[in-house]
C-alpha positions as CSV (number, residue, x, y, z in Angstrom):
1,X,-7.2,4.7,18.8
2,X,-4.0,6.2,19.7
3,X,-0.8,6.9,17.7
4,X,2.7,7.6,18.4
5,X,5.7,8.7,16.8
6,X,8.7,6.6,15.4
7,X,12.2,8.5,15.9
8,X,13.2,7.4,12.2
9,X,17.2,6.1,11.4
10,X,16.1,5.2,7.9
11,X,14.4,9.0,7.3
12,X,16.0,11.0,9.5
13,X,12.9,12.0,11.0
14,X,10.0,11.5,13.3
15,X,6.7,9.8,11.7
16,X,3.6,9.6,12.8
17,X,1.4,6.8,13.0
18,X,-2.1,6.5,13.6
19,X,-3.9,3.0,14.8
20,X,-7.1,2.8,14.7
21,X,-8.8,-0.4,17.0
22,X,-11.4,-2.5,16.1
23,X,-14.6,-3.0,19.0
24,X,-13.7,-5.6,22.1
25,X,-9.7,-5.0,21.2
26,X,-7.3,-5.3,24.6
27,X,-3.8,-5.9,24.4
28,X,-4.6,-8.7,27.7
29,X,-7.0,-10.9,25.5
30,X,-5.7,-13.6,23.7
31,X,-7.2,-12.6,20.0
32,X,-5.0,-11.7,17.6
33,X,-5.9,-9.6,15.1
34,X,-4.9,-8.8,11.4
35,X,-3.1,-5.5,10.7
36,X,-4.1,-3.2,7.7
37,X,-1.0,0.0,6.7
38,X,-2.4,2.8,5.1
39,X,0.3,4.9,2.7
40,X,-1.6,8.0,2.5
41,X,-2.3,8.0,6.3
42,X,-2.5,11.2,8.0
43,X,-5.3,12.1,9.5
44,X,-6.7,14.9,7.9
45,X,-6.3,12.3,4.6
46,X,-6.6,8.5,4.2
47,X,-6.7,7.3,7.4
48,X,-10.4,8.3,8.9
49,X,-11.8,6.9,5.9
50,X,-10.5,3.6,5.7
51,X,-11.4,3.3,9.6
52,X,-14.2,4.3,8.4
53,X,-14.6,1.2,6.2
54,X,-12.6,-1.5,8.3
55,X,-14.9,0.3,11.7
56,X,-18.5,-0.7,8.7
57,X,-17.5,-3.4,7.5
58,X,-16.4,-5.5,11.2
59,X,-19.7,-4.0,12.7
60,X,-21.9,-6.8,10.2
61,X,-18.7,-9.4,9.7
62,X,-17.1,-8.7,6.6
63,X,-13.6,-9.1,7.7
64,X,-12.0,-10.2,10.2
65,X,-11.7,-7.5,13.1
66,X,-8.2,-5.5,12.1
67,X,-6.2,-3.2,13.7
68,X,-5.6,-0.1,10.9
69,X,-2.1,1.8,11.0
70,X,-1.9,5.0,9.0
71,X,1.5,5.9,8.0
72,X,1.3,10.8,8.0
73,X,3.6,11.9,5.1
74,X,5.5,14.5,5.4
75,X,7.1,14.2,1.0
76,X,4.7,11.9,-0.4
77,X,6.8,12.4,-3.5
78,X,10.0,11.5,-1.7
79,X,9.4,8.6,-0.2
80,X,7.0,6.7,-2.6
81,X,8.7,7.0,-5.6
82,X,12.2,5.5,-7.2
83,X,14.4,7.6,-8.1
84,X,14.0,8.6,-12.0
85,X,16.2,8.8,-15.9
86,X,13.5,11.2,-17.0
87,X,15.1,15.6,-16.5
88,X,11.6,17.1,-16.8
89,X,10.6,15.1,-13.8
90,X,13.6,15.3,-11.5
91,X,13.1,19.4,-12.3
92,X,9.5,19.3,-11.8
93,X,10.1,17.0,-9.1
94,X,13.4,17.5,-7.0
95,X,12.6,15.8,-3.8
96,X,11.6,12.6,-5.3
97,X,13.1,9.3,-5.9
98,X,13.3,7.8,-2.0
99,X,11.6,5.0,-2.2
100,X,14.4,2.3,-1.0
101,X,14.8,4.6,2.4
102,X,10.6,4.3,2.9
103,X,10.3,0.2,2.3
104,X,13.5,-0.5,4.7
105,X,11.8,2.2,6.8
106,X,8.6,-0.2,6.6
107,X,10.3,-3.0,7.1
108,X,12.7,-2.2,10.2
109,X,11.4,-0.1,11.7
110,X,7.3,-0.5,11.4
111,X,6.4,-3.2,11.4
112,X,8.1,-4.4,14.2
113,X,7.2,-1.1,16.0
114,X,3.5,-2.8,15.3
115,X,4.4,-6.1,16.2
116,X,6.1,-5.6,19.2
117,X,3.2,-3.3,20.5
118,X,-0.2,-4.6,19.2
119,X,-2.2,-7.7,19.5
120,X,-1.5,-9.4,15.7
121,X,-1.3,-12.2,13.5
122,X,0.0,-12.5,10.3
123,X,-1.9,-11.0,8.2
124,X,-0.3,-8.1,6.6
125,X,-2.3,-5.6,4.2
126,X,-1.3,-2.3,1.8
127,X,-3.6,0.3,0.6
128,X,-1.8,3.1,-2.0
129,X,-3.8,5.5,-4.4
130,X,-2.1,6.8,-6.8
131,X,1.8,7.9,-5.9
132,X,1.2,5.3,-3.0
133,X,-0.2,2.1,-5.7
134,X,2.9,2.7,-7.6
135,X,5.2,1.7,-4.0
136,X,3.0,-0.5,-3.0
137,X,3.8,-2.0,-6.8
138,X,7.1,-1.3,-6.1
139,X,7.4,-3.5,-3.1
140,X,5.1,-6.5,-4.4
141,X,8.2,-6.6,-6.9
142,X,11.0,-6.2,-4.9
143,X,10.1,-7.1,-1.5
144,X,6.6,-9.1,-1.9
145,X,7.0,-11.3,1.5
146,X,6.1,-7.9,2.8
147,X,3.0,-7.8,2.8
148,X,0.6,-10.6,2.8
149,X,-2.5,-8.7,0.7
150,X,-1.7,-5.2,-1.4
151,X,-5.3,-3.0,-2.3
152,X,-3.1,-1.0,-5.3
153,X,-5.3,2.4,-6.7
154,X,-4.9,3.8,-9.6
155,X,-1.0,3.3,-9.9
156,X,1.0,5.6,-10.7
157,X,3.2,3.6,-12.8
158,X,4.1,6.7,-15.5
159,X,6.4,7.1,-13.1
160,X,9.7,7.0,-14.4
161,X,8.8,5.5,-18.6
162,X,6.5,3.3,-16.7
163,X,10.2,1.6,-16.0
164,X,8.8,-0.7,-13.3
165,X,6.3,-2.3,-15.3
166,X,8.8,-2.9,-18.2
167,X,10.8,-5.0,-15.1
168,X,8.2,-6.1,-13.6
169,X,8.4,-9.7,-16.1
170,X,12.0,-10.9,-14.7
171,X,10.9,-8.3,-10.6
172,X,8.0,-11.2,-10.0
173,X,10.1,-14.2,-9.9
174,X,10.9,-11.9,-6.3
175,X,7.5,-14.3,-5.3
176,X,7.7,-17.1,-4.0
177,X,5.9,-19.6,-2.6
178,X,4.1,-17.7,0.5
179,X,0.8,-16.4,-1.2
180,X,-0.1,-13.4,-1.6
181,X,-3.6,-11.8,-2.4
182,X,-3.0,-8.6,-4.8
183,X,-6.3,-6.3,-5.9
184,X,-6.1,-3.2,-8.7
185,X,-8.6,-1.0,-9.2
186,X,-8.6,1.8,-11.7
187,X,-11.6,4.4,-13.1
188,X,-12.3,6.5,-16.2
189,X,-8.2,8.3,-15.6
190,X,-6.5,8.6,-18.6
191,X,-5.6,6.0,-21.5
192,X,-1.9,5.7,-19.8
193,X,-2.8,5.2,-16.0
194,X,-5.6,2.4,-17.2
195,X,-3.7,1.0,-19.7
196,X,-0.9,0.7,-17.1
197,X,-3.4,-1.2,-14.5
198,X,-4.0,-3.9,-16.9
199,X,-0.9,-4.6,-17.9
200,X,-0.2,-4.6,-14.3
201,X,-3.4,-7.4,-14.2
202,X,-1.3,-8.6,-17.6
203,X,1.7,-9.4,-16.1
204,X,0.8,-10.5,-12.9
205,X,-1.5,-13.4,-14.3
206,X,1.3,-14.8,-17.1
207,X,3.6,-15.5,-14.0
208,X,2.3,-18.5,-13.6
209,X,2.7,-18.1,-9.6
210,X,-0.1,-20.4,-8.0
211,X,0.2,-18.8,-4.7
212,X,-0.7,-15.5,-6.7
213,X,-4.1,-14.8,-6.5
214,X,-4.9,-11.4,-8.6
215,X,-8.3,-9.9,-8.7
216,X,-8.6,-6.7,-11.3
217,X,-11.8,-4.3,-10.6
218,X,-12.1,-1.8,-13.3
219,X,-14.9,1.2,-12.2
220,X,-15.3,3.3,-15.2
221,X,-17.6,5.6,-14.2
222,X,-15.3,6.7,-11.1
223,X,-12.8,9.1,-11.8
224,X,-8.6,9.5,-9.9
225,X,-10.9,11.4,-6.7
226,X,-13.9,8.8,-6.4
227,X,-13.1,5.6,-7.0
228,X,-10.9,5.6,-3.8
229,X,-13.6,5.0,-1.5
230,X,-15.7,1.6,-3.8
231,X,-11.9,0.3,-4.6
232,X,-11.3,-0.1,-1.2
233,X,-14.8,-1.6,0.6
């Protein structure tokens, strides 16, 4: 693989992007590849773990050979959260509330950079856990066509007194006719996180949108620290 930098105008900072190539990848080949975008995608975070799972599954032909793109963090609390109305959260997490700019970065800067640099097709997957799961859910509800597949692990939907969940029934109308697959997983992580994940799945399933596939995998033997690998696998 390789890494490169984006001088982001949306975020007003330089961001590091890590890229894993499947075996046999060549820019000169006629083949094109799905892209898996990993939030928390720094080399010391989830990137190597997810790239390893992709490599293993590719080796046994259990998933299409795919390019994995890891988005390195600078301030994940800022990038993965929308503004909160909860005063205590503002005090505890003073940099939060920047998800709109980060989503614009994904749409107008990162995805075009990947499109222009690599041999990719129309398949785009996003993976997010915890606050990353909150962001992936926000994108699903507000900008659903940015990705075809959403892997949402232990989403922090408690943020801002569950306001995103409350808005979900109306926001879900943003989904069009394009096929979208959503995978949600949660472990034994407390009643709030477990209940919120279930509510999200219920809301999506009750939408009646035929082009929306919803998959729910509770993993009660796992916790917030152990669930990632099994869920993604």
